[in-house]
N, C-alpha and C positions, 0 to 999 in steps of 0.2 A: 741074364742081361746086365751088363755093367752100366752104371750111371754116372754123371757128373754134374755139377752145378752149372746152369745156364741162367743168367740173371736170379739167382738165388733159389731156383727150382731144379729139383732132380730130373734130368732127361736122358734117354737112353743114348749111349754113345753110337748107335747107329739109328739114324733118321730116315725115314721113308719119303722120298722125293715123289711128287704126285704129277710129274709132267710126261712120263712115259708110260701110261697106263695100258693094259691090253685093249685091243679094238675088236668090233665086230664086222668092220668094213675097212674101207680106205680113207674116209674122212676122219679126221683127228677127233670130231665131236662124238664119233661113234664108239664111246667107251664101252666095253664089255662089263657091265655092271655085276653080274654073277661072279666072273672071275675076279674082278676087283675087291669085291666083298671077301671072297674067300682068302685073297691076299692080305687084306687089311685085318680079318678075324685073326689069322695065323700069325700075324705080327703083333697084335694086342695080346693074344694069348701067350706069346713068348717074350713079353716084356717092352717091346717097342712102343714108346708113348709119344715121339716127337713127330708130327706128320706136316711136311713142307708144301704148300701149294702157292698158286699166284693167279691173279685175275686173267692172265693170258692163256695158261696153260690149257691145253686140248681146244684152241679156238674158243677160250672161255667157257668150257663146259665141264673142267674138272672141279671146280669148286661147287657146282650144282650137284654133279652125280655123288661126289664123296659125302657132301651134306646129307643127301638123301639115304645112303647107306649108314652113317653114322646115327641118324635119326630113327630108322627103319629097325636097326638091331640094337639099339640102346647103348652105343658105344661112345658117345659124346663125352661122359665123364671120365672115359679112360685114356683119353688122349689129349695132348697139348697141340692145338692148331695153330699153325703159322700160316700166314698168307701176305701178300704184298699190295701196296697201293700202287696202281699203274702210273707212275709218275709223268709219262708222256701224255695222259689223258687229262692232266691237272691244267686247266687253263684260266682258273679263278680259285677264290679262297672257298667258294661254296662247292667246288667239285669234290673237295677231299672229304667231307663228311657225307656227301651223296654218293661216293664210290664206296666208302666203308659201309655204310647203310645197305647198298645193294650186295656187298659180300656178305654181310651178315644174315640178309634174307636168303641169299643162295645157298649159305651154309646151314641154315636153320638153326641158328645160334643165337645167343644174346651177347657173345663176346668172342673175340678172338685172343688167343693167349700170347702171341708174338706177332707183332704187326711190323712189317719192313717196308721203308721206301725203297722201290723196285729199281735195279740196276743203276744205281748212282755212279755218274761220272762228275767231273767238275761242272761241266755245263748244266746238267740236271740239278745238280746241288744249287749252284749260285743263280740260276735263271728260272728254276721252278720252286725248289724246296724253300729257299731264302726268299725269293720275291713273293710267293703268295702265302708266306706265314705258314707252312704246313706243319712243323713242329710244335708251335703254339696250340694249332688246332688238335693236333694227336694228342698233346697233354691233356686238353679238355676233354676228348674222348676216354683217354686214360682215366681221369677223374669221374666220369660218368659211368666208368665200368664196361666200356665197349671194347676197348684193348687192355691188355696187362702190361705188356713190355714193348718199348720203341726201339727198333733197330733200323738196319739197313743193309742191303745187299749192295754188291761192288763190283764196278768193271771199269778200271782206268789204271793210271800209274801209280806209283808209290807216292809221289808229290801230291797227287789229287786226293790219295786216301788219307794222308796225313792233315791236308786241308779241311777234308770233312769232319775228321775226328776232332780237330782243334777248334773247330767253328762251333762246337755245341757241346755242352758239359753234361747232357742228359742220356747221351745214348748209353743204352744198357747191353747191347749185344750188335754184331756185325757177322755178315755173310760174305766169305771171299771165296775165290776160286783159288784151288792148291791141290796139287798131287806132287809125285816125285820127278815128274818131268818140269813142272810149271813153278818151281823154286824161286824163280828171280822174275816171274811174269806178272803184270798187274800187281797187286799188293804183295804177293809172295811170303816167303818166309820172313822178310823184313816188315811186312805189314801185320803178320800174325803176332810177332813179338812187339811191335809198337802199340797195337790195340791192347794186348794184354798189360802192357806197362801202364797203360791209362785206365785199367780197370775195367775194360770192355770184353765181355766173353766173345769167343768166334765159333762160327759154324761153317764148316767146310763144305762148298759145293764142287761138282766136277772131279771127285776123287779118281775117277776111271778115264777122264778126259773123253767124255762121251763115249765110252766103252772100247776105246782104243788100247787102254791098258788091261781090259779083261780078256780081250783075244789079240796079244800083241803080235807083232812080226816074228816069224821065226829066228831072225838075228837078235831081237830084244828078248825073247823067251829063253833063249840059249844062256843068257846071262843071269836067269833066275833059277837057282836051284828048286828041285822038285820039292823040297821039305814044306814050301807054301805053294798054293796056287797063284797064279799071276794077279787076281782079286785079292788074294789076303795079303800079298806083297804090298799092294797098292793101299790098303786100309790100314795095315800095320804101321807103314811110314808115318800117317796121320795121328793113330791112335798113340803112337809112341811120343806124342807131344802133349804135354799136361795142358797147354794152351788151347787146344782143340777139345771143345766140349761136346760136339756131335758133329758125325759126319754123315752127309746126305747121299743117298743111293737112290735114282730113278729107277725103281724096280718094274718091270713088266711082265713078270711071270712067276708064278709060286715058288719054282725052283731056286730062282736068284733069293727070294725072301728065306727060304729055308737055309741056303749056304750062308748068306750075309749074316743071319742071325748066329750061325755057328762060329763064324769069324769073330763077331761081336763079343761072345761070350770069353774069348781068350785076350780081350783088350785091356792093356795095362800102359801107363806112362813108363817109358824107358824099357819097353819090351824088346826093342832091337839092339843088338851088340854093334860095336865099330865095324866088325867084318859085316854084318848086316847091312849097314848103310854104306858101306864101300861097293858092295854088290849093286844097290840101287843107283849109286853114282855112276856106275859102269853102264848100267841098262840105260840111263838117261843118255850118256855120251852117244851110245849107238843110236838111240831114238833120234836124239837131235841131228845127227846125220842124214837119217832118212826122211825126215818130217817135211812135208811140201806146204800144206795148208793147215793152220790150226783150228779147224773146224771141230766142235764136239757134238754136231747134229741136235744142238738146242732146238732148232727150226723157228726162232724167233723171225727167221727172215721170210718165212712162209705165211701165206701162198705168195708166190711170184706174180706180179700182173701180167708176165708175159709166158707162165705156164712152166717155167723151168722147176725141176725138182733141185734146187740148190745144193742141200746137204748130199744127195745122192752122186751128183756130179762131183763133188768134192771127194767123196768116199772111193768113187772110182780112180779119181786122180791120184790120190794118196795111195792107192794099191800099186803105183807103177814101180817104187823102188822095192816093193815087198815081193810081188808075183811077176813082176816083169812088163814091159810094154804090152806083148800081145794078150795077157791074162787081164790087164786093166781095160785095154780097148775092148775085150768082149764084155765085161761088165757095163762098160760105157755105152756099148751098141744097144743095150737093152731099153736105154732111156728115151722116152717119147720125145723130149725136147733136148736139143744138144746145147753146148755152151755157146754156140755162135747165134743161139736165138736171144743171147742178153742185149738188151738195148741201152745198157748203161744208164738205167734212170736211176741208180743209186739208191732206190727205196730200201733195199735190204741193208745197205751200209749205214743207214742212220739209225738202225737199231740192233745192229749184229754186236753182241757182248765182246767178241773177240777182236773188233775193229778189221775185220777182214775187208778188203778192198776189192769186191767182186767184180766192179766194171774193169778192173786192170787184170785180174786173174783169169777171167773168162776167155778172153782173146788168147791167152797162153794155153789154156786147157784145150781150146778148139784147135790150135795149131800141134799140140802134142799129141792130140788123138787122131790126127789125119792118118 
């Protein structure tokens, strides 16, 4: 395993994202604890030490289950735990410490190593973080030993990113979405470089764009030489940058853990040649022509109050340029609730990290799938 410095500590270049754990049933809360333990133990045994979670993952079950695993198997001291303050639940100053204490209890630990303000955009920063003095409260929690490092995860445009960074001089790290497709989306490469210029270390999420770069369309895959797997190309694009301290992967099965650790063992800044980077630019060009909805299947939008499986609907729709209309319609036909069941309540839009306007897109999908 290779390591880089994140807020002064050695962290593995591969981080374990805990939002796509294996399940025993259909409910996101039904985490398969035995398989999850097997994955975590293998990761730890092979040098992975950064584990990223959040209050909302697996319908608020991920922190509890992972905490049980770490305690029962004596693994807490072998890992650096990261989790996130659910900013949308903060309605007063008292909520900040209450939520943190709840997370510490679920995790069965006395401290969180890396604590993030979750999914910041300009609104959440100005109207929640600033309004309720969240950062001074987190500084107090840090002084008390409840957290070790203060950071934020981000979903907005580059102007909002600069505003958040420039408004607080004690950020130690941040987490942004980046991959070889989204180079100028949200914070993008510009944000990566800006954060680094301010001495703020950067964690990467969505390196595989919700799995779409792990199993790319035949058209995109054709642009990627077989010298690397599609997953390896995507990870190497990020590890190639020294500003990237760790890259998160939401792993859901042991095989993914094994493969990703193998890729991480070769990670080096400057590992890609100019020819390699040109290959990825061409792959991006093909992808951009075919992209329909930028859904990463994070499932923050779920459950839908009207029973739609929103990520699955988007997944079927996004297959239209890949496998054709008939193939996409066959996938779509298997869904219990169709796009025309959307009531345009926009509850999903208020929390979607990608800013997808579901109320506008669902009618388009319903028409396309007729």
